[in-house]
C-alpha positions as CSV (number, residue, x, y, z in Angstrom):
1,P,9.5,8.3,-3.0
2,G,9.9,8.1,0.8
3,Q,7.6,11.0,1.4
4,L,4.2,10.1,3.0
5,S,1.0,12.2,3.0
6,C,-1.5,10.8,5.5
7,P,0.0,7.4,6.2
8,F,-2.8,5.1,7.3
9,G,-2.1,1.3,7.3
10,V,1.2,-0.4,8.2
11,C,2.3,-4.1,8.1
12,I,5.6,-6.0,7.9
13,D,6.3,-8.7,5.4
14,G,8.3,-11.9,5.8
15,N,11.4,-10.1,4.6
16,G,11.2,-7.4,7.3
17,H,10.0,-4.8,4.8
18,I,7.5,-2.3,6.2
19,A,4.5,-1.6,3.9
20,V,2.8,1.8,4.5
21,S,-0.5,2.9,2.8
22,D,0.1,6.5,1.6
23,H,-3.5,7.7,1.5
24,D,-3.2,11.1,0.0
25,N,-0.6,10.0,-2.6
26,N,-2.7,6.9,-3.6
27,R,0.1,4.4,-3.2
28,I,1.7,1.8,-1.1
29,Q,5.4,2.2,-0.2
30,F,7.7,-0.6,1.0
31,F,10.7,0.4,3.2
32,D,13.6,-1.7,4.4
33,E,14.9,-1.8,8.0
34,N,17.0,1.4,7.2
35,G,14.0,3.4,6.0
36,D,15.0,3.2,2.3
37,V,12.2,2.8,-0.2
38,K,12.3,-0.7,-1.8
39,C,9.1,-0.7,-3.9
40,I,6.2,1.6,-4.7
41,L,2.8,0.3,-5.8
42,D,0.9,3.0,-7.6
43,K,-0.8,3.5,-11.0
44,E,2.5,4.7,-12.5
45,A,4.1,1.3,-11.6
46,N,1.1,-0.7,-12.9
47,P,-2.4,0.4,-13.9
48,L,-3.8,-2.3,-11.6
49,F,-2.6,-0.2,-8.7
50,N,-5.1,2.6,-9.4
51,F,-5.8,3.5,-5.8
52,Q,-8.0,6.4,-4.9
53,G,-7.7,6.6,-1.2
54,V,-5.8,3.6,0.1
55,H,-6.4,2.8,3.7
56,G,-5.8,-0.6,5.4
57,L,-3.1,-3.2,4.7
58,A,-2.8,-6.8,5.7
59,L,-0.7,-9.8,4.7
60,T,-2.1,-13.3,4.2
61,Y,-0.4,-16.4,5.7
62,D,1.1,-17.2,2.3
63,G,2.5,-13.7,1.6
64,G,-0.4,-12.2,-0.3
65,L,-1.3,-8.5,0.2
66,L,-4.8,-7.2,1.0
67,I,-5.5,-3.5,0.5
68,T,-8.6,-1.5,1.3
69,D,-9.3,1.6,-0.8
70,Y,-11.9,4.3,-0.3
71,K,-12.9,6.1,-3.4
72,R,-14.0,9.7,-3.0
73,S,-17.2,8.8,-4.8
74,G,-18.1,6.8,-1.7
75,K,-17.4,3.3,-3.2
76,H,-15.1,1.0,-1.2
77,R,-12.8,-1.6,-2.8
78,L,-10.7,-4.5,-1.7
79,F,-7.6,-5.4,-3.7
80,I,-6.1,-8.9,-3.3
81,F,-2.7,-9.6,-4.6
82,A,-1.3,-13.1,-4.2
């Protein structure tokens, strides 16, 4: 946790947490304003977070999270978490 390998996308949520897509580690990490890890989204946390090349991040107006993922097989995916 806290280590990034090929960080790609970044966004900030309504609580000031910084979300970073950690491409090579296939996860999203959330940091607080001090740089401490608050949350990690990956397949170990939940099988739904089975990323295979996470890229972009965006937040919706109501706090949802959009994640783009590029599978090495060439397939692209969009995850939507409300």
